[in-house]
C-alpha positions as a printed NumPy array, in Angstrom:
array([[  0.808,   2.664,  19.653],
       [ -1.789,   5.07 ,  18.914],
       [ -2.09 ,   7.387,  15.957],
       [ -1.102,  10.374,  17.88 ],
       [  2.001,   8.768,  19.594],
       [  2.977,   7.548,  15.954],
       [  3.079,  10.988,  14.383],
       [  4.247,  12.762,  17.631],
       [  7.522,  10.299,  17.406],
       [  7.894,  11.789,  13.833],
       [  7.404,  15.229,  14.893],
       [ 10.236,  14.729,  17.628],
       [ 12.197,  13.661,  14.835],
       [ 11.753,  16.523,  12.617],
       [ 12.242,  18.868,  15.278],
       [ 15.682,  17.565,  16.14 ],
       [ 17.251,  19.831,  13.554],
       [ 17.523,  19.769,   9.861],
       [ 14.309,  18.611,   7.837],
       [ 16.302,  16.127,   5.344],
       [ 14.216,  13.114,   5.368],
       [ 17.194,  10.743,   5.895],
       [ 17.908,  12.725,   9.061],
       [ 14.388,  12.494,  10.231],
       [ 14.6  ,   8.737,   9.861],
       [ 17.781,   8.465,  11.727],
       [ 16.475,  10.522,  14.758],
       [ 13.298,   8.573,  14.481],
       [ 15.32 ,   5.345,  14.9  ],
       [ 17.113,   6.598,  17.864],
       [ 14.061,   7.869,  19.442],
       [ 11.837,   4.62 ,  18.824],
       [ 15.003,   2.433,  19.886],
       [ 14.602,   3.81 ,  23.424],
       [ 11.203,   2.467,  23.894],
       [ 10.176,  -1.043,  24.621],
       [ 10.108,  -3.554,  21.936],
       [  6.355,  -3.895,  22.057],
       [  6.156,  -0.142,  21.411],
       [  8.561,  -0.601,  18.341],
       [  6.324,  -3.311,  17.054],
       [  3.019,  -0.855,  17.517],
       [  5.096,   1.637,  15.602],
       [  5.459,  -1.039,  12.788],
       [  2.041,  -2.066,  12.78 ],
       [  0.9  ,   1.827,  12.581],
       [  3.174,   2.403,   9.944],
       [  1.928,  -0.426,   7.766],
       [ -1.647,   1.01 ,   8.264],
       [ -0.219,   4.695,   7.293],
       [  1.25 ,   3.213,   4.075],
       [ -1.909,   1.038,   3.358],
       [ -3.98 ,   4.165,   3.5  ],
       [ -1.886,   5.961,   1.154],
       [ -1.814,   3.194,  -1.38 ],
       [ -3.993,   5.272,  -3.783],
       [ -3.823,   5.785,  -7.258],
       [ -3.951,   9.517,  -7.467],
       [ -1.179,   9.681,  -4.951],
       [  0.838,   7.458,  -7.143],
       [ -0.193,   9.729, -10.231],
       [  1.171,  12.587,  -8.172],
       [  4.593,  10.818,  -7.204],
       [  4.726,  10.077, -10.804],
       [  4.435,  13.685, -12.134],
       [  6.74 ,  15.054,  -9.203],
       [  9.563,  12.711,  -9.785],
       [  9.348,  12.415, -13.482],
       [  8.237,   8.611, -13.217],
       [  7.856,   6.016, -10.335],
       [  8.21 ,   2.475, -10.102],
       [  6.515,   0.337,  -7.443],
       [  9.514,   0.859,  -5.007],
       [  9.661,   4.502,  -6.181],
       [  6.174,   5.033,  -4.809],
       [  6.972,   3.224,  -1.824],
       [  9.932,   5.246,  -0.923],
       [  8.281,   8.444,  -2.183],
       [  5.645,   7.705,   0.727],
       [  8.599,   7.313,   3.147],
       [  9.668,  11.05 ,   2.138],
       [  5.754,  11.977,   2.731],
       [  5.758,  10.552,   6.035],
       [  8.917,  12.471,   7.027],
       [  7.095,  15.719,   6.118],
       [  4.676,  15.401,   9.131],
       [  1.022,  14.241,   9.765],
       [ -0.481,  17.402,   8.379],
       [  1.16 ,  17.165,   4.904],
       [  0.713,  13.33 ,   4.826],
       [ -2.907,  13.253,   5.584],
       [ -3.443,  16.114,   3.181],
       [ -1.617,  14.353,   0.368],
       [ -3.615,  11.066,   0.911],
       [ -6.926,  13.172,   0.884],
       [ -5.838,  15.405,  -1.865],
       [ -2.856,  14.342,  -3.814],
       [ -2.885,  17.701,  -5.669],
       [ -2.368,  19.611,  -2.713],
       [  1.415,  18.539,  -2.86 ],
       [  1.732,  21.327,  -5.36 ],
       [  1.517,  23.677,  -2.57 ],
       [  4.681,  22.718,  -0.836],
       [  7.767,  24.899,  -1.53 ],
       [ 10.012,  22.197,  -2.127],
       [  7.745,  20.663,  -4.598],
       [  7.227,  23.825,  -6.437],
       [ 11.149,  24.183,  -6.356],
       [ 11.362,  20.535,  -7.913],
       [  9.468,  21.695, -10.912],
       [ 12.405,  23.717, -11.846],
       [ 15.248,  21.775, -10.36 ],
       [ 14.092,  18.203, -11.19 ],
       [ 14.635,  17.206,  -7.514],
       [ 13.112,  13.882,  -6.692],
       [ 11.514,  12.893,  -3.566],
       [ 12.208,   9.462,  -1.905],
       [ 13.268,   8.185,   1.516],
       [ 13.534,   4.392,   2.062],
       [ 15.155,   4.979,   5.283],
       [ 12.017,   6.419,   6.742],
       [ 10.474,   3.13 ,   5.792],
       [ 12.953,   1.369,   7.72 ],
       [ 12.615,   2.941,  11.068],
       [ 10.854,   0.373,  12.853],
       [ 13.043,  -2.537,  11.766],
       [ 16.383,  -0.43 ,  12.324],
       [ 15.199,   0.777,  15.951],
       [ 14.131,  -2.711,  16.913],
       [ 17.48 ,  -4.085,  15.954],
       [ 19.256,  -1.474,  17.677],
       [ 17.119,  -2.09 ,  20.895],
       [ 17.08 ,  -5.764,  20.973],
       [ 20.066,  -6.72 ,  18.784],
       [ 17.539,  -8.983,  16.752],
       [ 15.292,  -8.47 ,  13.78 ],
       [ 11.742,  -7.25 ,  14.045],
       [  9.491, -10.343,  14.021],
       [  7.234, -10.678,  11.226],
       [  3.778,  -9.128,  11.733],
       [  1.333, -12.167,  12.469],
       [ -1.448, -10.195,  11.065],
       [ -0.103,  -8.09 ,   8.284],
       [ -2.476,  -5.071,   7.23 ],
       [ -4.006,  -5.77 ,   3.606],
       [ -2.726,  -3.263,   0.869],
       [ -5.558,  -2.094,  -1.381],
       [ -5.54 ,  -3.482,  -4.714],
       [ -5.426,  -0.716,  -7.295],
       [ -7.11 ,  -1.285, -10.503],
       [ -8.139,   1.741, -11.41 ],
       [ -4.914,   3.089, -12.864],
       [ -4.876,   5.792, -15.36 ],
       [ -2.14 ,   6.465, -17.723],
       [  0.367,   8.881, -16.072],
       [  1.852,   9.902, -18.955],
       [ -1.429,  11.154, -20.369],
       [ -1.028,  14.796, -19.917],
       [ -4.983,  15.546, -20.532],
       [ -5.613,  13.143, -17.811],
       [ -3.016,  14.461, -15.437],
       [ -4.438,  18.029, -16.009],
       [ -8.075,  16.557, -15.432],
       [ -7.046,  14.667, -12.166],
       [ -4.121,  16.72 , -10.687],
       [ -4.622,  20.333, -12.306],
       [ -2.103,  22.002,  -9.681],
       [  0.704,  19.598, -10.119],
       [  0.086,  19.408, -13.911],
       [  0.703,  23.189, -14.184],
       [  4.142,  22.656, -12.539],
       [  5.226,  19.243, -14.141],
       [  3.127,  18.845, -17.511],
       [  4.313,  20.693, -20.415],
       [  1.351,  23.104, -21.789],
       [ -0.635,  21.842, -24.684],
       [  0.93 ,  22.438, -28.082],
       [  4.278,  22.201, -26.973]])
């Protein structure tokens, strides 16, 4: 499966009505399960590449600010939510995590405290493969390496958050002196 096909399937799932990430995931499973098992495997491999490309410290910092803290699994689920937003939002957030401050739902979350996560989006290839074949998705014989993140910064450091993610910091970090 090529990059365009991967994102087209997600776009089809998004267009299916209701933009809730869990609903997008359910529709993606249904769409993908109609395909040949090899195509489902291709989707799984591409998803692994997309997740590896998004395994970045500043994106983790953005998820931390937006969700009021985030664990390893929480960051993984945040990226599932981000995938459900579509290619343009995902790519922009990976390239410039601070761009998430421009999303209306993120701006609203700064007031409501809503958190963003979608583990179901990450399970799409496994669920689709089981639905299509009645067996588990085989293990990838050539897994995509995940980048080692050695350049963490203290996500609780308000000054560092303001320096690295100024737009998100305006929304999610208390002003100095408060």
